[in-house]
VMD Tcl script that draws the C-alpha trace (Angstrom):
set ca {
  {66.23 121.62 72.27}
  {69.77 121.64 73.60}
  {71.94 118.59 72.91}
  {73.43 116.89 75.97}
  {77.11 117.22 75.14}
  {79.95 116.81 77.58}
  {83.17 118.72 77.16}
  {86.44 116.98 77.94}
  {88.60 119.26 80.07}
  {91.27 116.61 80.71}
  {93.82 118.43 78.55}
  {93.35 121.73 80.38}
  {96.28 123.01 82.42}
  {94.09 125.15 84.67}
  {90.81 124.67 86.48}
  {88.18 127.33 85.89}
  {85.85 127.12 88.88}
  {83.60 129.82 87.37}
  {82.59 127.34 84.63}
  {80.07 124.88 86.11}
  {80.76 122.20 83.51}
  {84.48 122.40 84.18}
  {83.98 122.47 87.96}
  {81.81 119.34 87.74}
  {84.29 117.61 85.41}
  {87.29 118.18 87.69}
  {85.39 117.39 90.89}
  {84.27 114.06 89.46}
  {87.71 113.31 87.94}
  {89.49 114.03 91.22}
  {86.91 112.29 93.41}
  {86.11 115.35 95.52}
  {83.12 117.63 95.98}
  {82.68 120.89 94.12}
  {83.01 122.74 97.42}
  {86.34 121.05 98.18}
  {87.67 121.84 94.73}
  {86.69 125.50 95.06}
  {88.48 125.64 98.42}
  {91.60 123.99 96.98}
  {91.71 126.35 94.00}
  {91.48 129.33 96.35}
  {94.27 127.91 98.54}
  {96.60 126.34 95.94}
  {95.72 127.97 92.64}
  {94.18 126.84 89.37}
  {97.03 124.65 88.08}
  {95.67 121.12 87.60}
  {99.00 119.45 88.42}
  {99.35 121.44 91.66}
  {95.88 120.36 92.79}
  {96.57 116.71 91.87}
  {99.92 116.81 93.69}
  {98.29 118.23 96.81}
  {95.58 115.57 96.79}
  {98.17 112.80 96.33}
  {100.20 114.12 99.28}
  {97.10 114.26 101.49}
  {96.23 110.66 100.59}
  {99.79 109.51 101.39}
  {99.77 111.31 104.73}
  {96.46 109.73 105.71}
  {97.65 106.16 104.98}
  {98.84 104.28 108.05}
}
mol new
graphics top color blue
foreach p $ca { graphics top sphere $p radius 0.5 }
foreach p [lrange $ca 0 end-1] q [lrange $ca 1 end] { graphics top cylinder $p $q radius 0.2 }
display resetview
């Protein structure tokens, strides 16, 4: 029987969307869907800080 272990990807510098565990971790951490994260990685790249920066900018632009 496989143990239910969770891997902490918080120290990773890049997001690997081909790894389901990592995709789920980052989607949950960033508060977005897996589909949105995949789209962002294709548009922006895999750098975690770039994705976070983009999401912060979007949130600031949507605040009125």
